[in-house]
C-alpha positions as CSV (number, residue, x, y, z in Angstrom):
1,X,11.5,19.1,31.8
2,X,13.0,22.1,29.7
3,X,13.9,19.0,26.6
4,X,10.0,18.6,26.7
5,X,9.4,22.2,26.6
6,X,11.7,22.4,23.4
7,X,9.9,18.8,22.4
8,X,6.4,20.7,22.1
9,X,7.4,24.4,21.6
10,X,10.0,23.6,18.4
11,X,7.6,21.4,16.2
12,X,4.3,24.1,17.1
13,X,6.6,27.0,16.4
14,X,8.0,26.0,12.8
15,X,4.4,24.4,12.3
16,X,3.2,28.1,12.7
17,X,5.8,29.7,10.8
18,X,5.2,27.4,7.7
19,X,1.5,28.5,8.0
20,X,2.1,32.1,8.2
21,X,4.4,31.5,5.2
22,X,1.8,29.8,3.1
23,X,-1.1,32.4,4.2
24,X,0.8,35.0,2.7
25,X,0.9,33.5,-0.2
26,X,-2.5,32.5,0.0
27,X,-2.7,36.3,0.8
28,X,-1.7,37.6,-2.7
29,X,-3.0,35.4,-4.5
30,X,-6.3,35.2,-3.5
31,X,-7.2,38.4,-5.9
32,X,-5.7,36.5,-8.8
33,X,-7.3,33.1,-8.0
34,X,-10.9,35.4,-7.4
35,X,-10.9,36.7,-11.1
36,X,-9.1,34.0,-13.2
37,X,-10.2,30.8,-11.5
38,X,-13.3,30.8,-13.0
39,X,-11.6,31.2,-16.7
40,X,-8.4,28.7,-15.9
41,X,-9.3,25.5,-14.1
42,X,-6.1,24.6,-13.2
43,X,-6.4,27.6,-10.2
44,X,-9.3,25.9,-8.9
45,X,-8.0,22.1,-9.6
46,X,-4.4,23.9,-7.3
47,X,-6.3,25.7,-4.4
48,X,-8.1,21.9,-3.9
49,X,-4.7,20.4,-3.9
50,X,-3.4,23.2,-1.4
51,X,-5.9,22.4,1.0
52,X,-5.4,18.5,1.0
53,X,-1.6,19.8,1.6
54,X,-2.7,21.8,4.1
55,X,-5.1,18.3,5.4
56,X,-2.1,15.9,5.7
57,X,0.3,18.5,6.9
58,X,-2.1,19.1,10.0
59,X,-2.8,15.4,10.2
60,X,1.1,15.1,10.6
61,X,1.4,17.4,13.1
62,X,-1.2,15.9,15.4
63,X,0.2,12.9,14.8
64,X,-2.9,11.3,13.5
65,X,-3.5,8.3,10.7
66,X,-3.4,10.5,7.1
67,X,-6.6,12.2,6.4
68,X,-9.3,11.6,3.8
69,X,-8.1,13.8,1.1
70,X,-11.0,16.4,-0.6
71,X,-11.6,14.6,-4.0
72,X,-10.0,16.5,-7.0
73,X,-11.8,19.1,-8.6
74,X,-14.0,18.6,-10.9
75,X,-12.8,18.5,-14.6
76,X,-14.5,21.4,-16.3
77,X,-14.0,24.0,-19.9
78,X,-12.6,27.3,-19.1
79,X,-15.7,29.5,-17.7
80,X,-18.0,26.9,-17.0
81,X,-19.5,28.4,-13.9
82,X,-22.1,26.1,-13.4
83,X,-19.5,23.4,-12.8
84,X,-17.3,25.5,-10.6
85,X,-19.7,26.4,-8.1
86,X,-21.0,22.2,-8.5
87,X,-17.7,21.1,-7.6
88,X,-17.4,20.5,-4.0
89,X,-14.3,20.0,-3.0
90,X,-13.5,23.4,-4.6
91,X,-16.0,25.1,-2.3
92,X,-14.9,23.6,0.8
93,X,-11.5,24.7,-0.2
94,X,-12.3,27.9,-0.3
95,X,-12.2,28.2,3.6
96,X,-8.7,28.1,2.7
97,X,-9.0,32.1,2.4
98,X,-9.5,32.4,6.3
99,X,-6.3,31.8,6.7
100,X,-4.6,35.0,6.4
101,X,-6.8,36.5,8.9
102,X,-5.3,34.0,11.7
103,X,-1.7,33.7,10.5
104,X,-0.6,37.2,11.6
105,X,-1.5,36.4,15.2
106,X,-0.1,32.4,15.2
107,X,3.2,34.4,14.0
108,X,3.1,36.7,17.2
109,X,2.9,33.6,18.9
110,X,6.0,31.8,17.2
111,X,7.9,34.2,17.2
112,X,7.2,34.9,21.2
113,X,8.0,31.4,21.8
114,X,11.0,31.4,19.7
115,X,12.8,35.1,20.4
116,X,11.9,35.3,24.0
117,X,14.2,33.4,25.9
118,X,17.4,34.3,23.7
119,X,16.3,37.6,23.6
120,X,16.1,38.2,27.6
121,X,20.0,36.1,28.0
122,X,21.1,38.9,24.8
123,X,19.3,41.8,27.7
124,X,20.7,40.9,30.4
125,X,24.1,40.7,29.5
126,X,24.6,43.6,27.4
127,X,22.1,46.3,28.9
128,X,25.2,47.9,30.5
129,X,26.5,48.6,26.8
130,X,23.4,51.1,26.0
131,X,21.3,51.8,29.3
132,X,18.0,52.0,28.6
133,X,18.2,50.1,24.9
134,X,17.4,46.8,26.1
135,X,13.5,46.1,27.0
136,X,12.4,43.2,29.3
137,X,8.5,43.0,29.1
138,X,8.6,46.5,27.4
139,X,10.5,47.7,30.5
140,X,13.7,49.6,29.8
141,X,16.6,48.4,31.4
142,X,18.9,50.6,33.1
143,X,19.4,48.6,36.0
144,X,21.0,45.7,37.6
145,X,18.3,45.1,40.1
146,X,15.8,46.1,36.4
147,X,17.5,43.0,34.8
148,X,17.5,40.6,37.7
149,X,13.9,40.8,38.3
150,X,12.3,41.6,34.4
151,X,14.8,38.8,33.4
152,X,13.7,35.8,35.0
153,X,10.1,37.0,34.2
154,X,10.6,37.8,30.3
155,X,12.1,34.0,30.5
156,X,9.0,32.5,32.2
157,X,6.6,34.3,29.6
158,X,9.5,33.1,27.2
159,X,8.6,29.8,28.6
160,X,5.2,29.5,29.0
161,X,5.1,30.6,25.0
162,X,7.3,27.8,24.2
163,X,6.6,25.5,25.8
164,X,1.8,25.5,25.9
165,X,0.9,29.1,24.2
166,X,2.8,28.1,20.7
167,X,1.5,24.3,20.8
168,X,-1.7,24.9,21.9
169,X,-2.5,27.6,18.7
170,X,-0.9,25.1,16.8
171,X,-2.7,22.1,17.7
172,X,-6.2,24.5,17.4
173,X,-4.5,25.3,13.9
174,X,-4.1,22.2,12.9
175,X,-7.8,20.6,14.4
176,X,-10.0,23.5,12.3
177,X,-8.0,22.6,9.5
178,X,-8.9,18.9,9.3
179,X,-12.5,20.0,10.6
180,X,-12.8,22.9,8.4
181,X,-11.5,21.3,5.3
182,X,-12.8,17.7,6.2
183,X,-14.7,16.1,2.9
184,X,-18.2,15.2,3.4
185,X,-20.0,11.7,4.1
186,X,-20.9,11.8,0.4
187,X,-17.6,12.9,-0.5
188,X,-15.9,10.5,1.3
189,X,-18.2,7.3,0.1
190,X,-18.3,8.1,-3.2
191,X,-14.3,8.1,-3.3
192,X,-14.2,4.7,-1.8
193,X,-16.7,3.8,-4.0
194,X,-14.9,4.8,-7.2
195,X,-11.6,3.3,-5.2
196,X,-13.2,-0.1,-5.3
197,X,-14.5,0.2,-8.9
198,X,-11.3,1.1,-9.8
199,X,-9.3,-1.5,-7.8
200,X,-12.2,-4.4,-9.3
201,X,-11.3,-3.1,-12.5
202,X,-7.7,-3.6,-12.2
203,X,-8.3,-7.0,-10.5
204,X,-10.7,-8.2,-12.7
205,X,-8.6,-7.0,-16.2
206,X,-5.8,-9.0,-14.4
207,X,-7.6,-12.0,-13.2
208,X,-8.9,-12.3,-17.2
209,X,-5.5,-12.1,-18.5
210,X,-4.1,-14.5,-16.0
211,X,-7.0,-17.1,-17.1
212,X,-6.6,-16.2,-20.4
213,X,-2.7,-17.5,-20.2
214,X,-4.0,-19.9,-18.3
215,X,-6.3,-21.3,-20.7
216,X,-3.4,-20.8,-23.5
217,X,-1.3,-23.3,-21.2
218,X,-3.6,-25.8,-21.1
219,X,-4.2,-25.7,-24.4
220,X,-0.5,-26.2,-25.2
221,X,0.0,-29.1,-22.5
222,X,-2.8,-30.9,-24.6
223,X,-2.0,-29.9,-27.9
224,X,2.0,-30.8,-27.4
225,X,1.9,-33.3,-24.7
226,X,-1.5,-35.4,-24.8
227,X,-2.4,-34.7,-28.4
228,X,0.6,-36.1,-29.6
229,X,0.9,-39.4,-27.2
230,X,-2.9,-40.4,-28.4
231,X,-2.4,-39.5,-32.2
232,X,0.8,-41.7,-32.0
233,X,-1.2,-44.7,-29.8
234,X,-3.6,-44.4,-33.0
235,X,-1.1,-45.2,-35.4
236,X,0.5,-47.9,-33.3
237,X,-3.1,-49.4,-33.2
238,X,-3.5,-49.2,-36.7
239,X,-0.4,-50.7,-38.1
240,X,-0.7,-53.2,-35.3
241,X,-4.3,-54.0,-37.0
242,X,-2.7,-54.5,-40.5
243,X,0.4,-56.7,-39.5
244,X,-1.9,-59.0,-37.2
245,X,-2.4,-61.4,-40.2
246,X,1.1,-61.5,-41.1
247,X,3.0,-61.4,-38.1
248,X,1.5,-61.5,-34.9
249,X,4.3,-61.2,-32.8
250,X,5.3,-57.8,-34.3
251,X,1.7,-57.2,-33.8
252,X,1.9,-57.8,-30.1
253,X,5.0,-55.8,-29.7
254,X,3.2,-52.7,-31.8
255,X,-0.2,-52.9,-29.0
256,X,2.1,-53.3,-26.0
257,X,4.1,-50.1,-27.4
258,X,0.6,-48.3,-27.8
259,X,-0.3,-49.4,-23.6
260,X,2.7,-48.0,-23.1
261,X,1.7,-45.0,-24.9
262,X,-1.9,-45.0,-23.6
263,X,-0.4,-45.0,-19.6
264,X,1.7,-42.2,-20.7
265,X,-0.9,-39.9,-22.4
266,X,-3.4,-40.8,-19.3
267,X,-0.2,-39.6,-17.1
268,X,0.0,-36.4,-18.7
269,X,-3.6,-35.7,-19.2
270,X,-3.8,-36.3,-15.3
271,X,-0.9,-33.8,-14.9
272,X,-2.9,-31.3,-17.1
273,X,-6.4,-32.3,-15.2
274,X,-4.4,-31.5,-11.6
275,X,-3.5,-27.6,-12.9
276,X,-7.2,-26.8,-13.5
277,X,-8.5,-27.7,-9.9
278,X,-6.6,-30.4,-8.2
279,X,-8.7,-34.1,-7.9
280,X,-6.9,-33.9,-4.1
281,X,-8.3,-30.6,-3.0
282,X,-11.8,-32.6,-3.3
283,X,-10.6,-35.6,-1.8
284,X,-8.6,-34.7,1.7
285,X,-9.5,-31.0,1.8
286,X,-7.1,-27.7,1.7
287,X,-5.1,-29.4,4.6
288,X,-4.4,-32.6,2.9
289,X,-3.7,-31.1,-0.1
290,X,-1.0,-28.3,1.6
291,X,0.6,-31.2,3.9
292,X,0.7,-33.6,0.7
293,X,2.6,-30.8,-1.4
294,X,4.7,-30.1,1.8
295,X,5.8,-33.3,1.7
296,X,6.9,-33.8,-1.6
297,X,8.9,-30.4,-1.6
298,X,12.2,-31.4,-1.7
299,X,12.8,-28.7,0.5
300,X,12.0,-29.4,4.9
301,X,8.7,-28.0,4.9
302,X,7.6,-27.0,8.4
303,X,3.7,-27.2,8.3
304,X,1.7,-25.3,11.2
305,X,-2.3,-26.2,9.7
306,X,-4.5,-24.8,12.1
307,X,-8.7,-24.8,12.7
308,X,-9.8,-23.8,8.8
309,X,-13.6,-24.4,9.3
310,X,-15.7,-24.3,5.6
311,X,-13.6,-23.3,3.1
312,X,-14.9,-22.0,-0.2
313,X,-13.8,-24.2,-3.1
314,X,-11.8,-21.0,-5.6
315,X,-10.3,-20.1,-2.2
316,X,-8.9,-23.5,-1.6
317,X,-7.9,-23.2,-5.4
318,X,-6.3,-20.7,-4.6
319,X,-4.6,-21.7,-1.2
320,X,-3.5,-24.3,-3.0
321,X,-1.6,-23.3,-5.9
322,X,-0.1,-20.1,-3.4
323,X,1.2,-23.2,-2.0
324,X,2.1,-25.1,-5.0
325,X,3.6,-22.3,-6.9
326,X,5.8,-21.1,-3.5
327,X,7.4,-24.0,-3.1
328,X,8.2,-24.6,-7.2
329,X,9.9,-21.1,-6.6
330,X,12.0,-21.7,-3.5
331,X,13.0,-25.3,-4.4
332,X,14.3,-23.4,-8.0
333,X,15.6,-20.3,-6.8
334,X,16.0,-19.9,-3.3
335,X,18.9,-21.7,-1.9
336,X,17.0,-22.5,0.9
337,X,17.6,-25.1,3.8
338,X,14.4,-24.8,5.4
339,X,10.5,-23.6,5.0
340,X,7.9,-22.4,7.3
341,X,4.4,-22.7,6.1
342,X,1.9,-21.6,8.0
343,X,-2.1,-22.0,7.5
344,X,-5.0,-21.5,9.8
345,X,-8.3,-19.2,10.0
346,X,-8.5,-15.4,11.4
347,X,-12.3,-14.5,11.5
348,X,-13.8,-14.6,8.0
349,X,-10.6,-14.8,6.4
350,X,-8.1,-17.8,5.8
351,X,-4.3,-16.7,6.3
352,X,-1.3,-18.1,4.8
353,X,2.6,-17.8,5.4
354,X,5.2,-18.9,3.6
355,X,8.6,-18.6,5.0
356,X,12.0,-19.4,3.8
357,X,15.4,-19.1,4.9
358,X,17.3,-18.7,1.1
359,X,19.1,-15.8,-0.3
360,X,16.3,-13.3,-0.8
361,X,15.5,-10.9,-3.3
362,X,12.4,-12.4,-5.0
363,X,10.4,-9.6,-7.1
364,X,7.0,-9.3,-8.8
365,X,7.4,-8.8,-12.9
366,X,5.1,-9.5,-15.4
367,X,8.2,-10.7,-17.3
368,X,10.8,-13.3,-15.9
369,X,14.2,-12.2,-15.4
370,X,17.4,-13.4,-16.9
371,X,17.2,-16.3,-14.1
372,X,13.6,-16.9,-14.8
373,X,12.1,-15.6,-11.3
374,X,8.6,-13.7,-11.4
375,X,6.5,-14.4,-13.4
376,X,5.2,-17.3,-11.1
377,X,4.6,-14.4,-8.2
378,X,2.6,-12.2,-10.7
379,X,0.8,-15.1,-11.7
380,X,0.1,-15.3,-8.2
381,X,-1.2,-12.2,-7.1
382,X,-3.7,-12.2,-10.3
383,X,-5.5,-15.4,-8.4
384,X,-5.5,-13.8,-5.0
385,X,-6.4,-10.5,-6.4
386,X,-9.3,-12.3,-8.4
387,X,-11.1,-13.1,-5.8
388,X,-10.7,-9.8,-3.5
389,X,-7.5,-11.3,-1.5
390,X,-4.4,-9.6,-0.2
391,X,-0.9,-10.7,-0.9
392,X,2.2,-9.2,0.0
393,X,5.8,-10.5,-1.0
394,X,8.6,-9.8,1.4
395,X,12.3,-10.8,0.4
396,X,15.0,-8.7,1.0
397,X,18.7,-9.6,-0.5
398,X,20.0,-12.1,1.9
399,X,16.8,-13.4,2.6
400,X,14.7,-14.9,4.6
401,X,11.6,-14.4,2.0
402,X,7.8,-14.1,3.2
403,X,4.7,-14.4,1.2
404,X,1.5,-13.4,3.3
405,X,-1.5,-14.0,1.6
406,X,-5.1,-13.4,3.2
407,X,-7.9,-14.7,1.3
408,X,-11.8,-13.7,2.3
409,X,-14.2,-16.6,2.7
410,X,-17.1,-14.8,3.6
C-alpha cells in the first residue's frame, strides 16, 4: 500500500514543484514579454516553444501518446503587430500566463504531500526537547497524549495528500494544459499537410535522383557492354565480307566469332532489360519471381508467401528489386548461413520481411563504405519511398539483420 502511495505521490509532487518553478519564471518574464514581444519576434517564438514543452511534459506525466505540438510562431519582422495577432499559435500560448495563478496552490499541495509525514515523525520524537515548539495539524505539542493523538492524524493527512490529493491536482493540471494549449483542428490539418508536402518533396527528390542514377547506369551498361559488342560484331561481319571471296574458310571462322559475339550481346542486353522491369514479373507474377530469386541464391532461403491478391506493377517491381538487392547484399557482406523471407498481403498493404543470421552492422549510407556496403540500401529506400512505402532496417552488430518493407497497394 505504502509503495503504491509513494509511486503515485512522488512523480505528482515532482511535477507540481517543476510547474511552480516554471510559473514563477513566467510571472517574472510576463511584463518583459508584453513590453518586448511585439518588437522582438524571438520572444513570441520562445513562448510558443514553452507552450509545446508544457504539453510534452503533461502528456508524459499522464503517460499518453506524445501530444500534437502547436505549429511554430509565424515568421515576422520586428513591430509587425498584424502578423503577431494573426498567429494562432502565439494567441493560444498566451494561456500559459494563467499558470502563475494556480501554481501557488499547487505548491502548497506538493509541500504538504512531501513534508507532512517526515514533519510528523520529527515532531513526535523531538517535542520533549521543546514542549509547545512543535505543531501537529496546527496544535502545539506539549504532552504525550497530544503527540499520540494528533501525530497519527497528521500522518493520515500526509498520506492522503501524497497518495490522492497531489496526484489528482497534478492530473488536473496536466489535463488542463493539454486542453488549453492544444492546437486547433485547422492547425493540426495544416501541419499534417505541410509535413506531407515536405515528405513528398523529399521522397520525390530521392526518386528523381535514384531514377537519374539508374538511367546513367543503364547508359553505361549499354555503352560499355552491348554497344561495344555490336560494334565488334559489325566490324567482324565487314571483315568476313571482304575476305569471303579470297579465303572462305577464314570468313566462315570470322562469322562464327561474330555469331558468338551476337549471342553475348543479346545476353548482356537481356541483363540490362531485366534491371529495368524484369520480364519474369509479367510471366510468373511477384510470387514466382521472388521464388526464382530465392532459388538462385547461394545461401539457403526459407520462403513464405501468403495470398497477395492484385498488386500494382510499380509495387511488384519495387518488391522484386528489394528482394534482389537484399539477397545480393546478404551474399556479399553478411556471412550468413540462412535467410528467412516473408511476403504477404496485409489489408491494403504488401508486407515484406527479409531476415538473415549474419554478422549484422548494416547501415543505410548515401556512399558505400570501405567494404562496399550501404549504397544499395540507400537506393532501396528511395525506390520504396517513391511509391509512398516504408522501409525499416534493424541490424545490430552480431546480427541478425532484418529489412522490413511496407508498400501500399490501394
